[in-house]
C-alpha positions in Angstrom: 97.4 97.8 124.9 94.9 96.6 122.3 96.8 95.4 119.2 93.5 95.2 117.4 92.9 98.9 117.9 96.3 99.8 116.5 96.0 97.4 113.6 92.6 99.0 112.7 94.4 102.4 112.5 97.1 100.9 110.3 94.5 99.3 107.9 92.4 102.4 107.9 95.4 104.6 106.9 96.5 102.2 104.2 93.0 101.8 102.6 92.1 105.5 102.8 89.2 104.9 105.2 87.2 108.2 105.6 88.2 110.1 108.7 84.7 110.0 110.2 84.9 106.2 110.4 88.2 106.1 112.3 88.1 104.9 115.9 90.6 106.3 118.4 92.4 103.4 120.3 91.0 104.5 123.6 92.4 101.5 125.6 96.0 102.2 124.5 98.4 104.7 126.1 99.1 107.8 124.1 102.9 107.0 124.2 102.3 103.6 122.6 99.9 105.0 120.0 102.4 107.6 118.9 105.3 105.1 118.8 103.1 102.7 116.7 102.3 105.5 114.3 105.9 106.5 113.9 107.2 103.0 113.5 104.5 101.5 111.3 103.3 104.5 109.3 105.8 107.3 109.2 108.9 105.1 109.1 107.4 102.4 107.0 109.3 101.6 103.8 106.0 100.4 102.2 104.2 103.7 102.7 107.3 105.6 101.6 107.2 103.7 98.3 103.4 103.4 98.0 101.9 106.3 99.9 98.2 107.2 100.2 97.4 110.6 98.6 98.8 113.6 100.2 95.3 115.0 100.5 94.2 112.0 102.6 97.3 112.0 104.7 96.8 115.6 105.7 93.3 114.8 106.9 94.6 111.7 108.7 97.5 113.4 110.6 95.3 116.4 111.4 92.9 114.0 113.1 95.6 112.3 114.9 97.1 115.5 116.2 93.8 116.9 117.3 93.0 113.7 119.3 96.3 113.8 121.0 95.9 117.5 121.9 92.4 116.9 123.2 93.9 114.8 125.9 96.5 117.5 126.8 99.3 115.3 125.6 102.4 116.4 123.7 102.5 115.5 120.1 105.8 113.8 119.2 108.1 115.7 116.8 108.0 113.1 114.0 104.2 113.3 113.8 104.2 117.1 113.7 107.0 117.2 111.1 105.1 114.7 108.9 101.9 116.9 109.0 103.8 120.1 108.3 105.6 118.6 105.3 102.2 117.6 103.9 100.8 121.1 104.3 103.2 122.2 101.5 101.1 120.0 99.1 98.3 122.1 97.8 95.4 120.4 95.9 94.6 123.8 94.2 98.0 124.0 92.5 97.7 123.9 88.7 99.4 120.9 87.1 100.3 121.3 83.5 99.1 118.8 80.9 102.7 117.6 80.6 102.9 116.7 84.3 101.2 113.5 85.5 99.9 113.8 89.0 101.6 111.4 91.5 99.5 108.2 92.0 97.6 107.6 95.2 98.2 104.1 96.5 95.6 102.0 98.3 96.8 99.0 100.4 94.4 96.4 101.8 95.8 94.3 104.7 94.5 91.2 106.2 96.2 88.3 108.0 99.7 88.2 106.7 98.8 89.4 103.2 98.7 92.9 101.8 97.6 94.0 98.3 98.6 97.4 97.0 97.1 99.3 94.0 97.6 102.7 92.5 94.8 105.0 91.9 94.7 107.2 88.8 94.8 110.6 90.6 96.2 111.9 93.9 92.9 113.2 95.2 89.7 111.3 95.8 87.3 112.6 93.1 84.0 111.0 92.4 85.3 108.4 89.9 88.1 107.3 92.2 85.6 106.9 95.1 83.4 104.7 93.0 86.3 102.5 92.1 87.4 102.3 95.8 84.0 100.8 96.5 84.7 98.2 93.9 88.1 97.4 95.5 86.4 96.9 98.9 83.8 94.5 97.4 86.6 92.6 95.6 87.7 91.4 99.0 84.6 89.2 99.1 86.0 87.1 96.2 88.7 85.3 98.1 86.7 85.2 101.3 83.7 83.6 99.7 85.4 81.0 97.5 87.6 79.8 100.3 85.3 76.9 100.7 86.4 75.5 97.3 90.1 75.4 98.3 90.0 71.8 99.5 89.2 70.6 96.0 92.1 72.7 94.5 89.6 74.5 92.3 91.0 78.0 92.9 94.7 77.2 93.1 94.9 75.0 90.0 92.3 76.4 87.7 92.6 78.4 84.5 90.9 81.5 85.9 89.3 84.3 84.0 88.4 87.5 85.8 85.8 89.7 84.3 85.9 93.5 85.0 89.3 93.3 86.7 89.5 97.1 87.3 92.8 98.0 89.0 93.7 94.4 89.4 93.0 94.1 93.1 91.2 90.7 93.1 93.5 89.5 90.3 96.6 90.1 92.5 95.0 88.1 95.3 94.2 85.2 92.8 97.8 85.3 91.5 99.2 85.0 95.1 96.8 82.2 95.9 97.7 80.3 92.8 101.4 80.8 93.6 100.7 79.2 97.0 99.2 76.3 95.2 102.3 75.8 93.2 104.5 76.0 96.3 102.3 73.5 98.2 101.6 70.6 95.9 99.3 69.0 98.4 96.7 71.7 97.4 96.8 70.9 93.7 94.3 68.4 92.4 96.3 65.7 90.5 93.6 65.7 87.8 93.8 69.4 87.1 96.1 71.0 84.6 99.7 71.1 85.7 100.2 74.8 85.5 97.6 77.4 86.7 96.7 80.2 84.4 95.2 83.6 85.2 93.7 86.1 82.7 92.5 89.6 84.0 90.2 91.4 81.6 88.5 94.8 81.3 87.5 97.1 78.4 89.0 100.6 79.0 92.6 100.8 77.9 93.5 103.2 80.7 92.1 100.8 83.2 94.0 97.9 81.7 97.3 99.9 81.9 96.6 100.7 85.5 95.8 97.0 86.2 99.0 95.9 84.5 101.1 98.4 86.4 99.6 97.3 89.7 100.3 93.6 88.9 103.9 94.6 88.3 104.3 96.4 91.7 107.1 94.5 93.5 105.3 94.5 96.8 102.5 92.4 95.3 104.7 89.6 94.0 102.2 88.8 91.2 104.9 88.8 88.5 106.2 85.5 89.9 103.1 83.8 88.5 104.0 81.5 85.6 101.1 82.5 83.3 99.3 85.8 84.0 98.0 88.0 81.3 96.0 91.3 81.2 93.8 91.7 78.1 90.9 93.6 76.7 87.5 92.0 76.7 84.3 93.6 75.4 81.1 92.0 76.7 79.0 93.6 74.0 80.8 91.4 71.5 78.5 88.6 72.8 75.4 90.5 71.6 76.7 91.5 68.2 76.8 88.7 65.5 79.4 90.5 63.6 81.8 90.6 66.6 80.7 87.5 68.5 83.5 85.3 67.0 86.0 87.5 68.8 84.7 86.2 72.1 84.3 82.6 70.8 87.9 82.6 69.6 89.1 84.0 73.0 87.3 81.3 75.0 88.3 78.5 72.7 91.9 79.6 73.1 92.0 80.3 76.9 89.6 77.5 77.9 88.7 78.9 81.4 87.4 76.5 84.0 86.7 79.2 86.6 85.3 82.6 85.8 85.3 85.2 88.6 83.8 88.7 88.9 83.4 91.1 91.8 80.8 94.0 91.8 79.8 93.6 88.1 76.1 93.8 88.7 75.5 97.5 89.4 74.4 99.0 86.0 71.2 97.6 84.5 72.4 98.6 81.0 75.3 96.2 81.1 73.5 93.1 82.4 72.5 91.7 79.0 76.0 91.8 77.7 77.4 90.4 81.0 74.9 87.5 80.9 75.7 86.8 77.2 79.4 86.8 78.0 78.9 84.4 80.9 76.9 82.1 78.6 79.6 81.9 76.1 82.3 81.4 78.7 80.4 78.5 80.2 79.3 76.8 77.0 82.0 77.2 74.4 83.6 73.8 73.8 80.9 71.4 75.2 83.3 68.6 76.0 85.2 70.8 78.4 82.4 72.9 79.8 80.9 70.5 82.3 83.3 71.4 85.1 83.3 75.2 84.4 81.7 77.6 86.8 81.4 81.3 87.3 81.5 82.8 90.8 80.1 86.3 90.9 80.1 88.6 94.0 77.3 91.2 93.8 76.6 94.1 96.1 72.9 94.6 97.0 72.4 98.1 95.9 69.2 97.7 94.0 67.0 94.7 94.2 65.5 95.2 90.8 68.9 95.3 89.2 70.0 92.1 91.0 66.7 90.4 90.1 67.2 91.3 86.4 70.7 89.7 86.5 69.5 86.4 88.1 66.5 86.2 85.8 68.7 86.9 82.8 71.1 84.1 83.8 68.2 81.6 84.1 66.6 82.8 80.8 70.0 82.1 79.1 69.7 78.4 80.2 72.3 78.6 82.9 72.0 77.4 86.5 72.5 80.0 89.2 72.8 79.3 92.9 73.3 81.7 95.8 75.9 80.4 98.3 74.9 80.4 101.9 77.1 80.2 105.0 77.0 76.4 105.2 78.3 76.1 101.6 81.2 78.6 101.7 82.1 78.7 105.3 81.3 82.3 105.8 78.2 84.5 106.2 76.1 84.6 103.1 76.0 88.4 103.6 79.5 89.7 103.8 80.8 93.1 105.1 77.4 93.9 106.6 77.1 97.6 107.6 80.8 98.2 107.0 81.7 101.6 105.6 83.4 101.6 102.3 86.1 104.0 101.0 83.5 106.7 100.2 81.7 106.6 103.5 78.7 104.6 102.3 77.6 101.5 104.2 77.9 98.2 102.3 74.8 96.5 103.4 75.2 93.1 101.8 77.4 91.3 99.3 76.2 87.9 98.0 78.0 85.2 96.1 76.4 83.4 93.1 77.7 80.3 91.4 76.7 79.9 87.8 77.1 76.7 85.8 76.0 75.2 82.5 75.3 71.8 84.0 72.6 70.6 86.4 74.9 69.5 89.3 77.6 71.2 91.2 80.9 69.3 91.7 
């Protein structure tokens, strides 16, 4: 039996991986596969409380049943019953305006950690698919900045996340900071005694979803001593009449680590993003020397990425692309891995941006 093959199926189901990318566990006996599916998917308390959309589950179990039947094996009753129960869910049914559709939950699992987030709708429409790509890229954040753990930068910092979306990366950060509290050996004695985390976005609906996901009991993020979710408008940095809104925010929160995952995808937002980063890294000169921003960017369009890096330099900031020697991982993460909408993520790069001339 290959535990890796079965674990892949579990992770794929949890994260709504497109059916065409699923790999059948060919080295594992059918009986073991079915027992695993019943024990870890159908009978799982987690998936009972935080299920993927019924639409996705129908496709998943239809694929499972067809693969079993292709091998002339009998499908166990629990699997058939689960599929038949899902057939009663019709995506064409009209839902009244007063009825909110049930959320579709997405769970990412790696090592001994899992992060769950709720999507806005039960089916995978175009907007949800775009956001699922963002969730996938957000995984790069904790992987890439792992090289900074030894200095306690992540676990003891006042962290500000830009473009938090559904809160996926923010939940990871909250859990890691909680680990830092539990294990005092990871906390730099010169750092602030209590870590702080602020998750930001602009859209009120997105912020509500983020806050709801943070509060999900399975994520344990609410145990964090100082976690806030708030609105932040990057365009304030470009408007003199509203610029003081951001200045006041940064003066009050005093971030020493700014993080962002998959922010560099729309050329029209780059100027506002760069201006916001400049304020975040320079407000309060006496405290800004140790500040840094770590931005994970997907390579979709070289011109867009170039506009971002050029804009950062033109703003008088220092930008450095991390390589494998600096962060302990490949400088190009998730190479050729399909995301949740079936597109291949070719490359994700990490950039460290500072106001000073030297990295700590």
